[in-house]
ROBATOR-203830 format. One record per residue: residue number from 0; x, y, z of N, C-alpha, C in turn. Coordinates in Angstrom, 1 decimal. Each point is the difference from the previous one (the first is absolute). Layout:
N
<pt resi="NUM" n_xx="X" n_yy="Y" n_zz="Z" ca_xx="X" ca_yy="Y" ca_zz="Z" c_xx="X" c_yy="Y" c_zz="Z"/>
...
***
This chain:
135
<pt resi="0" n_xx="-0.3" n_yy="42.5" n_zz="21.5" ca_xx="0.3" ca_yy="0.0" ca_zz="1.4" c_xx="-1.3" c_yy="-0.4" c_zz="0.7"/>
<pt resi="1" n_xx="0.2" n_yy="-0.8" n_zz="1.1" ca_xx="-1.2" ca_yy="-0.3" ca_zz="0.8" c_xx="0.2" c_yy="0.3" c_zz="1.4"/>
<pt resi="2" n_xx="-1.0" n_yy="0.2" n_zz="0.7" ca_xx="0.0" ca_yy="0.2" ca_zz="1.5" c_xx="-0.2" c_yy="-1.3" c_zz="0.7"/>
<pt resi="3" n_xx="0.8" n_yy="-0.2" n_zz="1.1" ca_xx="-0.1" ca_yy="-1.2" ca_zz="0.8" c_xx="-0.5" c_yy="0.4" c_zz="1.4"/>
<pt resi="4" n_xx="-1.0" n_yy="-0.7" n_zz="0.5" ca_xx="-0.4" ca_yy="0.3" ca_zz="1.3" c_xx="1.0" c_yy="-0.5" c_zz="1.1"/>
<pt resi="5" n_xx="0.0" n_yy="0.7" n_zz="1.1" ca_xx="1.0" ca_yy="-0.4" ca_zz="1.1" c_xx="-0.8" c_yy="0.0" c_zz="1.3"/>
<pt resi="6" n_xx="0.5" n_yy="-0.9" n_zz="0.9" ca_xx="-0.5" ca_yy="0.0" ca_zz="1.3" c_xx="0.5" c_yy="1.3" c_zz="0.8"/>
<pt resi="7" n_xx="-0.9" n_yy="0.4" n_zz="0.9" ca_xx="0.4" ca_yy="1.1" ca_zz="0.9" c_xx="0.2" c_yy="-0.5" c_zz="1.4"/>
<pt resi="8" n_xx="0.6" n_yy="0.8" n_zz="0.8" ca_xx="0.2" ca_yy="-0.3" ca_zz="1.4" c_xx="-1.3" c_yy="-0.2" c_zz="0.7"/>
<pt resi="9" n_xx="-1.0" n_yy="0.8" n_zz="-0.4" ca_xx="-1.3" ca_yy="-0.1" ca_zz="0.5" c_xx="-0.6" c_yy="-1.4" c_zz="-0.3"/>
<pt resi="10" n_xx="0.2" n_yy="-0.5" n_zz="-1.2" ca_xx="-0.4" ca_yy="-1.3" ca_zz="-0.4" c_xx="0.6" c_yy="-1.1" c_zz="0.9"/>
<pt resi="11" n_xx="1.3" n_yy="0.2" n_zz="0.2" ca_xx="0.8" ca_yy="-1.0" ca_zz="0.8" c_xx="-0.5" c_yy="0.0" c_zz="1.4"/>
<pt resi="12" n_xx="-0.3" n_yy="1.2" n_zz="0.6" ca_xx="-0.5" ca_yy="0.0" ca_zz="1.4" c_xx="-1.4" c_yy="-0.7" c_zz="0.1"/>
<pt resi="13" n_xx="-0.8" n_yy="0.3" n_zz="-1.0" ca_xx="-1.4" ca_yy="-0.6" ca_zz="0.0" c_xx="0.1" c_yy="-1.5" c_zz="-0.1"/>
<pt resi="14" n_xx="0.9" n_yy="-0.5" n_zz="-0.9" ca_xx="0.1" ca_yy="-1.5" ca_zz="-0.1" c_xx="0.6" c_yy="-0.6" c_zz="1.2"/>
<pt resi="15" n_xx="1.0" n_yy="0.6" n_zz="0.6" ca_xx="0.6" ca_yy="-0.5" ca_zz="1.2" c_xx="-1.0" c_yy="-0.1" c_zz="1.2"/>
<pt resi="16" n_xx="-0.8" n_yy="1.1" n_zz="0.1" ca_xx="-1.0" ca_yy="0.0" ca_zz="1.0" c_xx="-1.0" c_yy="-1.2" c_zz="-0.1"/>
<pt resi="17" n_xx="-0.4" n_yy="-0.2" n_zz="-1.3" ca_xx="-1.0" ca_yy="-1.1" ca_zz="-0.2" c_xx="0.7" c_yy="-1.4" c_zz="0.3"/>
<pt resi="18" n_xx="1.2" n_yy="-0.1" n_zz="-0.4" ca_xx="0.7" ca_yy="-1.3" ca_zz="0.3" c_xx="0.2" c_yy="-0.2" c_zz="1.5"/>
<pt resi="19" n_xx="0.4" n_yy="1.1" n_zz="0.7" ca_xx="0.2" ca_yy="-0.1" ca_zz="1.4" c_xx="-1.3" c_yy="-0.4" c_zz="0.7"/>
<pt resi="20" n_xx="-1.2" n_yy="0.6" n_zz="-0.4" ca_xx="-1.3" ca_yy="-0.3" ca_zz="0.6" c_xx="-0.4" c_yy="-1.5" c_zz="-0.3"/>
<pt resi="21" n_xx="0.3" n_yy="-0.5" n_zz="-1.2" ca_xx="-0.3" ca_yy="-1.4" ca_zz="-0.3" c_xx="0.8" c_yy="-0.9" c_zz="0.8"/>
<pt resi="22" n_xx="1.3" n_yy="0.3" n_zz="0.2" ca_xx="0.9" ca_yy="-0.8" ca_zz="0.9" c_xx="-0.5" c_yy="0.0" c_zz="1.4"/>
<pt resi="23" n_xx="-0.4" n_yy="1.2" n_zz="0.5" ca_xx="-0.5" ca_yy="0.1" ca_zz="1.4" c_xx="-1.3" c_yy="-0.8" c_zz="0.2"/>
<pt resi="24" n_xx="-0.8" n_yy="-0.1" n_zz="-1.0" ca_xx="-1.2" ca_yy="-0.8" ca_zz="0.1" c_xx="0.3" c_yy="-1.5" c_zz="0.2"/>
<pt resi="25" n_xx="1.2" n_yy="-0.3" n_zz="-0.6" ca_xx="0.5" ca_yy="-1.4" ca_zz="0.2" c_xx="0.9" c_yy="-0.2" c_zz="1.2"/>
<pt resi="26" n_xx="0.1" n_yy="1.1" n_zz="0.8" ca_xx="0.8" ca_yy="0.1" ca_zz="1.2" c_xx="1.5" c_yy="-0.3" c_zz="-0.4"/>
<pt resi="27" n_xx="0.4" n_yy="0.7" n_zz="-1.1" ca_xx="1.4" ca_yy="-0.1" ca_zz="-0.5" c_xx="0.6" c_yy="1.3" c_zz="-0.3"/>
<pt resi="28" n_xx="1.3" n_yy="0.1" n_zz="-0.1" ca_xx="0.7" ca_yy="1.2" ca_zz="-0.5" c_xx="1.1" c_yy="-0.4" c_zz="-0.9"/>
<pt resi="29" n_xx="-0.1" n_yy="0.4" n_zz="-1.3" ca_xx="1.0" ca_yy="-0.3" ca_zz="-1.0" c_xx="0.7" c_yy="1.2" c_zz="-0.4"/>
<pt resi="30" n_xx="1.2" n_yy="-0.2" n_zz="-0.6" ca_xx="0.7" ca_yy="1.0" ca_zz="-0.6" c_xx="-0.6" c_yy="0.3" c_zz="-1.4"/>
<pt resi="31" n_xx="-0.2" n_yy="1.3" n_zz="-0.3" ca_xx="-0.6" ca_yy="0.4" ca_zz="-1.2" c_xx="1.0" c_yy="0.8" c_zz="-0.8"/>
<pt resi="32" n_xx="0.1" n_yy="-0.3" n_zz="-1.3" ca_xx="0.9" ca_yy="0.7" ca_zz="-0.9" c_xx="-0.8" c_yy="0.4" c_zz="-1.3"/>
<pt resi="33" n_xx="0.2" n_yy="1.2" n_zz="-0.5" ca_xx="-0.7" ca_yy="0.5" ca_zz="-1.2" c_xx="1.1" c_yy="0.6" c_zz="-0.9"/>
<pt resi="34" n_xx="0.0" n_yy="-0.5" n_zz="-1.2" ca_xx="1.0" ca_yy="0.5" ca_zz="-1.0" c_xx="-0.7" c_yy="0.6" c_zz="-1.2"/>
<pt resi="35" n_xx="0.7" n_yy="0.8" n_zz="-0.7" ca_xx="-0.6" ca_yy="0.6" ca_zz="-1.2" c_xx="0.3" c_yy="-1.0" c_zz="-1.2"/>
<pt resi="36" n_xx="-0.4" n_yy="0.4" n_zz="-1.2" ca_xx="0.2" ca_yy="-0.9" ca_zz="-1.1" c_xx="1.5" c_yy="-0.4" c_zz="-0.3"/>
<pt resi="37" n_xx="0.9" n_yy="0.8" n_zz="0.4" ca_xx="1.4" ca_yy="-0.3" ca_zz="-0.2" c_xx="0.6" c_yy="-0.9" c_zz="1.1"/>
<pt resi="38" n_xx="-0.8" n_yy="-0.2" n_zz="1.0" ca_xx="0.4" ca_yy="-0.9" ca_zz="1.2" c_xx="0.6" c_yy="0.9" c_zz="1.1"/>
<pt resi="39" n_xx="0.0" n_yy="1.3" n_zz="-0.2" ca_xx="0.6" ca_yy="0.9" ca_zz="1.1" c_xx="-1.0" c_yy="0.0" c_zz="1.2"/>
<pt resi="40" n_xx="0.6" n_yy="-0.1" n_zz="1.1" ca_xx="-0.8" ca_yy="-0.1" ca_zz="1.3" c_xx="-0.6" c_yy="1.4" c_zz="0.2"/>
<pt resi="41" n_xx="-1.4" n_yy="0.0" n_zz="0.2" ca_xx="-0.7" ca_yy="1.3" ca_zz="0.3" c_xx="-0.4" c_yy="0.0" c_zz="1.4"/>
<pt resi="42" n_xx="-0.3" n_yy="-1.2" n_zz="0.6" ca_xx="-0.5" ca_yy="0.0" ca_zz="1.4" c_xx="0.4" c_yy="-1.3" c_zz="0.6"/>
<pt resi="43" n_xx="0.4" n_yy="0.0" n_zz="1.3" ca_xx="0.3" ca_yy="-1.2" ca_zz="0.7" c_xx="-0.4" c_yy="0.2" c_zz="1.5"/>
<pt resi="44" n_xx="-0.6" n_yy="-1.1" n_zz="0.5" ca_xx="-0.5" ca_yy="0.0" ca_zz="1.4" c_xx="0.4" c_yy="-1.3" c_zz="0.6"/>
<pt resi="45" n_xx="0.8" n_yy="0.0" n_zz="1.0" ca_xx="0.4" ca_yy="-1.3" ca_zz="0.7" c_xx="-0.5" c_yy="0.2" c_zz="1.5"/>
<pt resi="46" n_xx="-1.0" n_yy="-0.9" n_zz="0.4" ca_xx="-0.4" ca_yy="0.1" ca_zz="1.4" c_xx="1.2" c_yy="-0.4" c_zz="0.9"/>
<pt resi="47" n_xx="-0.1" n_yy="0.4" n_zz="1.2" ca_xx="1.0" ca_yy="-0.2" ca_zz="1.0" c_xx="0.4" c_yy="-1.4" c_zz="0.2"/>
<pt resi="48" n_xx="-0.9" n_yy="-0.9" n_zz="-0.1" ca_xx="0.3" ca_yy="-1.5" ca_zz="0.2" c_xx="0.3" c_yy="-0.7" c_zz="-1.3"/>
<pt resi="49" n_xx="0.2" n_yy="0.6" n_zz="-1.1" ca_xx="0.3" ca_yy="-0.7" ca_zz="-1.2" c_xx="1.5" c_yy="0.0" c_zz="-0.2"/>
<pt resi="50" n_xx="0.5" n_yy="-1.1" n_zz="-0.6" ca_xx="1.4" ca_yy="-0.2" ca_zz="-0.3" c_xx="0.5" c_yy="1.1" c_zz="-0.9"/>
<pt resi="51" n_xx="1.2" n_yy="0.5" n_zz="0.2" ca_xx="0.6" ca_yy="0.9" ca_zz="-1.0" c_xx="0.1" c_yy="-0.6" c_zz="-1.4"/>
<pt resi="52" n_xx="0.1" n_yy="-1.4" n_zz="-0.1" ca_xx="0.1" ca_yy="-0.6" ca_zz="-1.3" c_xx="-1.3" c_yy="0.1" c_zz="-0.8"/>
<pt resi="53" n_xx="-1.1" n_yy="0.3" n_zz="0.7" ca_xx="-1.3" ca_yy="0.1" ca_zz="-0.7" c_xx="0.0" c_yy="1.3" c_zz="-0.8"/>
<pt resi="54" n_xx="0.8" n_yy="0.9" n_zz="0.2" ca_xx="0.1" ca_yy="1.3" ca_zz="-0.8" c_xx="0.5" c_yy="-0.4" c_zz="-1.4"/>
<pt resi="55" n_xx="1.0" n_yy="-0.8" n_zz="-0.1" ca_xx="0.5" ca_yy="-0.4" ca_zz="-1.4" c_xx="-1.0" c_yy="-0.9" c_zz="-0.7"/>
<pt resi="56" n_xx="-0.5" n_yy="-0.9" n_zz="0.8" ca_xx="-1.0" ca_yy="-1.0" ca_zz="-0.6" c_xx="-1.2" c_yy="0.8" c_zz="-0.5"/>
<pt resi="57" n_xx="-0.6" n_yy="0.9" n_zz="0.7" ca_xx="-1.2" ca_yy="0.7" ca_zz="-0.4" c_xx="0.4" c_yy="0.9" c_zz="-1.3"/>
<pt resi="58" n_xx="1.2" n_yy="0.6" n_zz="0.1" ca_xx="0.4" ca_yy="0.9" ca_zz="-1.1" c_xx="0.2" c_yy="-0.9" c_zz="-1.3"/>
<pt resi="59" n_xx="0.6" n_yy="-1.1" n_zz="0.1" ca_xx="0.2" ca_yy="-0.9" ca_zz="-1.1" c_xx="-1.3" c_yy="-0.6" c_zz="-0.6"/>
<pt resi="60" n_xx="-0.9" n_yy="-0.3" n_zz="0.9" ca_xx="-1.3" ca_yy="-0.5" ca_zz="-0.5" c_xx="-0.7" c_yy="1.1" c_zz="-0.8"/>
<pt resi="61" n_xx="0.1" n_yy="1.2" n_zz="0.5" ca_xx="-0.7" ca_yy="1.1" ca_zz="-0.7" c_xx="0.7" c_yy="0.3" c_zz="-1.4"/>
<pt resi="62" n_xx="1.3" n_yy="-0.1" n_zz="0.0" ca_xx="0.7" ca_yy="0.2" ca_zz="-1.2" c_xx="-0.3" c_yy="-1.1" c_zz="-1.0"/>
<pt resi="63" n_xx="-0.1" n_yy="-1.2" n_zz="0.5" ca_xx="-0.4" ca_yy="-1.1" ca_zz="-0.9" c_xx="-1.3" c_yy="0.2" c_zz="-0.6"/>
<pt resi="64" n_xx="-1.0" n_yy="0.4" n_zz="0.8" ca_xx="-1.4" ca_yy="0.3" ca_zz="-0.5" c_xx="0.0" c_yy="1.2" c_zz="-1.0"/>
<pt resi="65" n_xx="0.8" n_yy="1.0" n_zz="0.2" ca_xx="0.0" ca_yy="1.2" ca_zz="-0.9" c_xx="0.7" c_yy="-0.4" c_zz="-1.3"/>
<pt resi="66" n_xx="1.1" n_yy="-0.7" n_zz="0.1" ca_xx="0.8" ca_yy="-0.3" ca_zz="-1.2" c_xx="-0.8" c_yy="-1.0" c_zz="-0.9"/>
<pt resi="67" n_xx="-0.6" n_yy="-1.0" n_zz="0.6" ca_xx="-0.7" ca_yy="-1.0" ca_zz="-0.8" c_xx="-1.5" c_yy="0.3" c_zz="-0.2"/>
<pt resi="68" n_xx="-0.5" n_yy="1.1" n_zz="0.6" ca_xx="-1.4" ca_yy="0.4" ca_zz="-0.2" c_xx="-1.0" c_yy="-1.1" c_zz="0.4"/>
<pt resi="69" n_xx="0.4" n_yy="-0.8" n_zz="1.0" ca_xx="-0.9" ca_yy="-1.0" ca_zz="0.5" c_xx="0.4" c_yy="-0.3" c_zz="1.4"/>
<pt resi="70" n_xx="-0.9" n_yy="-0.6" n_zz="0.8" ca_xx="0.4" ca_yy="-0.3" ca_zz="1.4" c_xx="1.3" c_yy="-0.8" c_zz="0.1"/>
<pt resi="71" n_xx="0.8" n_yy="0.2" n_zz="1.0" ca_xx="1.2" ca_yy="-0.7" ca_zz="0.2" c_xx="-0.3" c_yy="-1.5" c_zz="0.2"/>
<pt resi="72" n_xx="-1.2" n_yy="-0.4" n_zz="0.4" ca_xx="-0.3" ca_yy="-1.4" ca_zz="0.1" c_xx="0.0" c_yy="-0.7" c_zz="-1.3"/>
<pt resi="73" n_xx="-0.2" n_yy="0.7" n_zz="-1.1" ca_xx="0.0" ca_yy="-0.6" ca_zz="-1.3" c_xx="1.4" c_yy="-0.5" c_zz="-0.4"/>
<pt resi="74" n_xx="1.0" n_yy="0.8" n_zz="0.5" ca_xx="1.4" ca_yy="-0.5" ca_zz="-0.2" c_xx="0.3" c_yy="-1.2" c_zz="0.9"/>
<pt resi="75" n_xx="-0.6" n_yy="0.0" n_zz="1.2" ca_xx="0.2" ca_yy="-1.1" ca_zz="0.9" c_xx="-0.6" c_yy="-1.3" c_zz="-0.7"/>
<pt resi="76" n_xx="-1.2" n_yy="0.1" n_zz="-0.6" ca_xx="-0.6" ca_yy="-1.1" ca_zz="-0.7" c_xx="0.8" c_yy="-0.4" c_zz="-1.2"/>
<pt resi="77" n_xx="0.5" n_yy="0.9" n_zz="-0.7" ca_xx="0.8" ca_yy="-0.3" ca_zz="-1.2" c_xx="1.3" c_yy="-0.8" c_zz="0.3"/>
<pt resi="78" n_xx="0.6" n_yy="0.4" n_zz="1.2" ca_xx="1.3" ca_yy="-0.6" ca_zz="0.4" c_xx="-0.2" c_yy="-1.5" c_zz="0.3"/>
<pt resi="79" n_xx="-1.2" n_yy="-0.3" n_zz="0.5" ca_xx="-0.3" ca_yy="-1.4" ca_zz="0.3" c_xx="0.0" c_yy="-0.8" c_zz="-1.2"/>
<pt resi="80" n_xx="-0.4" n_yy="0.5" n_zz="-1.1" ca_xx="-0.1" ca_yy="-0.7" ca_zz="-1.3" c_xx="1.4" c_yy="0.1" c_zz="-0.7"/>
<pt resi="81" n_xx="0.6" n_yy="1.1" n_zz="0.1" ca_xx="1.3" ca_yy="0.3" ca_zz="-0.7" c_xx="1.0" c_yy="0.7" c_zz="0.9"/>
<pt resi="82" n_xx="0.8" n_yy="-0.8" n_zz="0.7" ca_xx="0.9" ca_yy="0.7" ca_zz="1.0" c_xx="0.9" c_yy="1.0" c_zz="-0.6"/>
<pt resi="83" n_xx="0.3" n_yy="0.0" n_zz="-1.3" ca_xx="0.8" ca_yy="1.0" ca_zz="-0.6" c_xx="-0.5" c_yy="1.4" c_zz="0.3"/>
<pt resi="84" n_xx="-1.3" n_yy="0.2" n_zz="0.2" ca_xx="-0.6" ca_yy="1.3" ca_zz="0.3" c_xx="0.5" c_yy="0.6" c_zz="1.3"/>
<pt resi="85" n_xx="0.7" n_yy="-0.8" n_zz="0.8" ca_xx="0.6" ca_yy="0.6" ca_zz="1.3" c_xx="1.1" c_yy="1.0" c_zz="-0.4"/>
<pt resi="86" n_xx="0.5" n_yy="0.0" n_zz="-1.2" ca_xx="1.0" ca_yy="0.9" ca_zz="-0.5" c_xx="-0.6" c_yy="1.3" c_zz="-0.6"/>
<pt resi="87" n_xx="-1.3" n_yy="0.1" n_zz="0.1" ca_xx="-0.7" ca_yy="1.2" ca_zz="-0.5" c_xx="0.7" c_yy="1.3" c_zz="0.6"/>
<pt resi="88" n_xx="0.5" n_yy="0.9" n_zz="-0.7" ca_xx="0.7" ca_yy="1.2" ca_zz="0.6" c_xx="-1.0" c_yy="0.8" c_zz="0.9"/>
<pt resi="89" n_xx="0.5" n_yy="0.3" n_zz="1.1" ca_xx="-0.7" ca_yy="0.8" ca_zz="1.0" c_xx="-1.4" c_yy="-0.6" c_zz="0.4"/>
<pt resi="90" n_xx="0.0" n_yy="-1.3" n_zz="0.0" ca_xx="-1.2" ca_yy="-0.7" ca_zz="0.3" c_xx="0.1" c_yy="-0.9" c_zz="1.3"/>
<pt resi="91" n_xx="-1.1" n_yy="0.0" n_zz="0.8" ca_xx="0.0" ca_yy="-0.8" ca_zz="1.1" c_xx="-1.3" c_yy="-0.9" c_zz="-0.1"/>
<pt resi="92" n_xx="0.2" n_yy="-1.3" n_zz="-0.1" ca_xx="-1.1" ca_yy="-0.9" ca_zz="-0.3" c_xx="-0.7" c_yy="-0.4" c_zz="1.3"/>
<pt resi="93" n_xx="-0.7" n_yy="1.0" n_zz="0.6" ca_xx="-0.8" ca_yy="-0.1" ca_zz="1.3" c_xx="-1.2" c_yy="0.8" c_zz="-0.2"/>
<pt resi="94" n_xx="-1.1" n_yy="-0.6" n_zz="0.6" ca_xx="-1.3" ca_yy="0.8" ca_zz="-0.1" c_xx="0.1" c_yy="1.2" c_zz="1.0"/>
<pt resi="95" n_xx="-0.8" n_yy="1.0" n_zz="-0.4" ca_xx="-0.1" ca_yy="1.2" ca_zz="0.9" c_xx="0.1" c_yy="1.3" c_zz="-0.8"/>
<pt resi="96" n_xx="0.4" n_yy="0.0" n_zz="-1.3" ca_xx="0.1" ca_yy="1.2" ca_zz="-0.7" c_xx="-1.1" c_yy="0.1" c_zz="-1.0"/>
<pt resi="97" n_xx="-0.6" n_yy="1.2" n_zz="-0.1" ca_xx="-1.2" ca_yy="0.2" ca_zz="-0.9" c_xx="0.3" c_yy="1.2" c_zz="-0.9"/>
<pt resi="98" n_xx="-0.1" n_yy="-0.1" n_zz="-1.3" ca_xx="0.3" ca_yy="1.1" ca_zz="-0.9" c_xx="-1.2" c_yy="1.0" c_zz="0.1"/>
<pt resi="99" n_xx="0.3" n_yy="1.3" n_zz="-0.3" ca_xx="-1.0" ca_yy="1.0" ca_zz="0.1" c_xx="-0.2" c_yy="0.6" c_zz="-1.4"/>
<pt resi="100" n_xx="-1.3" n_yy="0.1" n_zz="-0.4" ca_xx="-0.3" ca_yy="0.5" ca_zz="-1.4" c_xx="-0.8" c_yy="1.2" c_zz="0.1"/>
<pt resi="101" n_xx="0.2" n_yy="0.9" n_zz="-1.0" ca_xx="-0.9" ca_yy="1.2" ca_zz="-0.2" c_xx="-0.2" c_yy="0.1" c_zz="-1.5"/>
<pt resi="102" n_xx="-1.3" n_yy="-0.1" n_zz="-0.3" ca_xx="-0.4" ca_yy="0.1" ca_zz="-1.4" c_xx="0.8" c_yy="-1.0" c_zz="-0.9"/>
<pt resi="103" n_xx="0.1" n_yy="-1.3" n_zz="0.6" ca_xx="0.6" ca_yy="-1.1" ca_zz="-0.7" c_xx="1.5" c_yy="0.1" c_zz="-0.1"/>
<pt resi="104" n_xx="0.7" n_yy="0.9" n_zz="0.7" ca_xx="1.4" ca_yy="0.1" ca_zz="0.0" c_xx="0.6" c_yy="-0.2" c_zz="1.4"/>
<pt resi="105" n_xx="1.0" n_yy="-0.8" n_zz="0.1" ca_xx="0.6" ca_yy="-0.3" ca_zz="1.3" c_xx="0.7" c_yy="1.2" c_zz="0.5"/>
<pt resi="106" n_xx="-0.3" n_yy="0.4" n_zz="1.2" ca_xx="0.6" ca_yy="1.2" ca_zz="0.6" c_xx="0.9" c_yy="-0.3" c_zz="1.2"/>
<pt resi="107" n_xx="0.1" n_yy="-1.3" n_zz="0.3" ca_xx="0.8" ca_yy="-0.4" ca_zz="1.2" c_xx="-0.6" c_yy="-1.2" c_zz="0.6"/>
<pt resi="108" n_xx="0.4" n_yy="-0.2" n_zz="1.3" ca_xx="-0.5" ca_yy="-1.2" ca_zz="0.7" c_xx="0.0" c_yy="0.2" c_zz="1.5"/>
<pt resi="109" n_xx="-0.8" n_yy="-0.8" n_zz="0.7" ca_xx="0.0" ca_yy="0.0" ca_zz="1.5" c_xx="0.3" c_yy="-1.4" c_zz="0.4"/>
<pt resi="110" n_xx="0.8" n_yy="-0.2" n_zz="1.1" ca_xx="0.3" ca_yy="-1.3" ca_zz="0.5" c_xx="0.0" c_yy="0.0" c_zz="1.5"/>
<pt resi="111" n_xx="-0.3" n_yy="-1.2" n_zz="0.5" ca_xx="0.0" ca_yy="-0.2" ca_zz="1.5" c_xx="0.9" c_yy="-1.2" c_zz="0.3"/>
<pt resi="112" n_xx="0.7" n_yy="0.1" n_zz="1.1" ca_xx="0.9" ca_yy="-1.1" ca_zz="0.4" c_xx="-0.1" c_yy="-0.2" c_zz="1.5"/>
<pt resi="113" n_xx="0.3" n_yy="-1.2" n_zz="0.4" ca_xx="0.1" ca_yy="-0.3" ca_zz="1.4" c_xx="-1.3" c_yy="-0.6" c_zz="0.7"/>
<pt resi="114" n_xx="-1.0" n_yy="-0.2" n_zz="-0.8" ca_xx="-1.2" ca_yy="-0.6" ca_zz="0.6" c_xx="-0.5" c_yy="-1.2" c_zz="-0.8"/>
<pt resi="115" n_xx="1.0" n_yy="-0.7" n_zz="-0.7" ca_xx="-0.2" ca_yy="-1.3" ca_zz="-0.6" c_xx="-1.1" c_yy="0.0" c_zz="-1.1"/>
<pt resi="116" n_xx="-1.0" n_yy="-0.9" n_zz="0.2" ca_xx="-1.1" ca_yy="-0.2" ca_zz="-0.9" c_xx="-0.9" c_yy="1.2" c_zz="-0.2"/>
<pt resi="117" n_xx="0.1" n_yy="1.0" n_zz="1.0" ca_xx="-0.8" ca_yy="1.2" ca_zz="-0.1" c_xx="0.6" c_yy="1.1" c_zz="-0.8"/>
<pt resi="118" n_xx="1.3" n_yy="-0.1" n_zz="-0.4" ca_xx="0.7" ca_yy="1.0" ca_zz="-0.7" c_xx="-0.8" c_yy="0.5" c_zz="-1.2"/>
<pt resi="119" n_xx="-0.4" n_yy="-0.9" n_zz="-0.9" ca_xx="-0.7" ca_yy="0.4" ca_zz="-1.2" c_xx="-1.4" c_yy="0.6" c_zz="0.2"/>
<pt resi="120" n_xx="-0.8" n_yy="-0.6" n_zz="0.8" ca_xx="-1.3" ca_yy="0.6" ca_zz="0.2" c_xx="0.1" c_yy="1.4" c_zz="0.6"/>
<pt resi="121" n_xx="0.9" n_yy="0.2" n_zz="0.9" ca_xx="0.2" ca_yy="1.3" ca_zz="0.6" c_xx="0.5" c_yy="1.0" c_zz="-1.0"/>
<pt resi="122" n_xx="0.9" n_yy="-0.4" n_zz="-0.8" ca_xx="0.5" ca_yy="0.9" ca_zz="-1.1" c_xx="-1.2" c_yy="0.3" c_zz="-1.0"/>
<pt resi="123" n_xx="-0.8" n_yy="-1.0" n_zz="-0.3" ca_xx="-1.1" ca_yy="0.2" ca_zz="-0.9" c_xx="-1.0" c_yy="1.0" c_zz="0.6"/>
<pt resi="124" n_xx="-0.2" n_yy="0.1" n_zz="1.3" ca_xx="-0.8" ca_yy="1.0" ca_zz="0.6" c_xx="0.6" c_yy="1.4" c_zz="-0.2"/>
<pt resi="125" n_xx="1.3" n_yy="0.1" n_zz="0.1" ca_xx="0.6" ca_yy="1.3" ca_zz="-0.3" c_xx="-0.2" c_yy="0.4" c_zz="-1.4"/>
<pt resi="126" n_xx="0.2" n_yy="-1.0" n_zz="-1.0" ca_xx="-0.2" ca_yy="0.3" ca_zz="-1.4" c_xx="-1.4" c_yy="0.5" c_zz="-0.3"/>
<pt resi="127" n_xx="-1.0" n_yy="-0.7" n_zz="0.7" ca_xx="-1.4" ca_yy="0.4" ca_zz="-0.2" c_xx="-0.3" c_yy="1.4" c_zz="0.4"/>
<pt resi="128" n_xx="0.8" n_yy="0.6" n_zz="1.0" ca_xx="-0.3" ca_yy="1.3" ca_zz="0.4" c_xx="0.4" c_yy="1.0" c_zz="-1.2"/>
<pt resi="129" n_xx="1.0" n_yy="-0.4" n_zz="-0.8" ca_xx="0.3" ca_yy="0.9" ca_zz="-1.2" c_xx="-1.1" c_yy="-0.1" c_zz="-1.0"/>
<pt resi="130" n_xx="-0.5" n_yy="-1.3" n_zz="-0.2" ca_xx="-1.1" ca_yy="-0.2" ca_zz="-1.0" c_xx="-1.3" c_yy="0.7" c_zz="0.4"/>
<pt resi="131" n_xx="-0.3" n_yy="0.0" n_zz="1.3" ca_xx="-1.2" ca_yy="0.7" ca_zz="0.5" c_xx="0.0" c_yy="1.5" c_zz="-0.3"/>
<pt resi="132" n_xx="1.2" n_yy="0.6" n_zz="0.2" ca_xx="0.1" ca_yy="1.4" ca_zz="-0.3" c_xx="-0.2" c_yy="0.4" c_zz="-1.4"/>
<pt resi="133" n_xx="0.3" n_yy="-1.0" n_zz="-0.9" ca_xx="-0.1" ca_yy="0.3" ca_zz="-1.4" c_xx="-1.4" c_yy="-0.2" c_zz="-0.5"/>
<pt resi="134" n_xx="-0.8" n_yy="-0.7" n_zz="0.8" ca_xx="-1.4" ca_yy="-0.3" ca_zz="-0.5" c_xx="-0.9" c_yy="1.2" c_zz="0.1"/>
***
């Protein structure tokens, strides 16, 4: 039997705060979703002026990153080469989802939606907050 690390709500709050601050530096507000390794939603934040649709988009980007253990943008790139990858189960081929690792094991993902080309770097800032705590 082995033990598997898990994200905590404290981890999610710290990552969301870092992502929110990165977005604010860019004068933006995005929807932030954080899922555990099973894809279950742990944290969601939708700013007042964000579309309700951004909730599902951010959640699916996070699930894509967690299930594939790589950024959701990698699925986006793969779809350009092989469109059949659009059928990847529970996958959304859009950038903005970043997997989260602890001791080499995927523990979930963070994603941002609603701020276009800034989705992925803002999500990456959130992921970095988890990595900083582990250092």
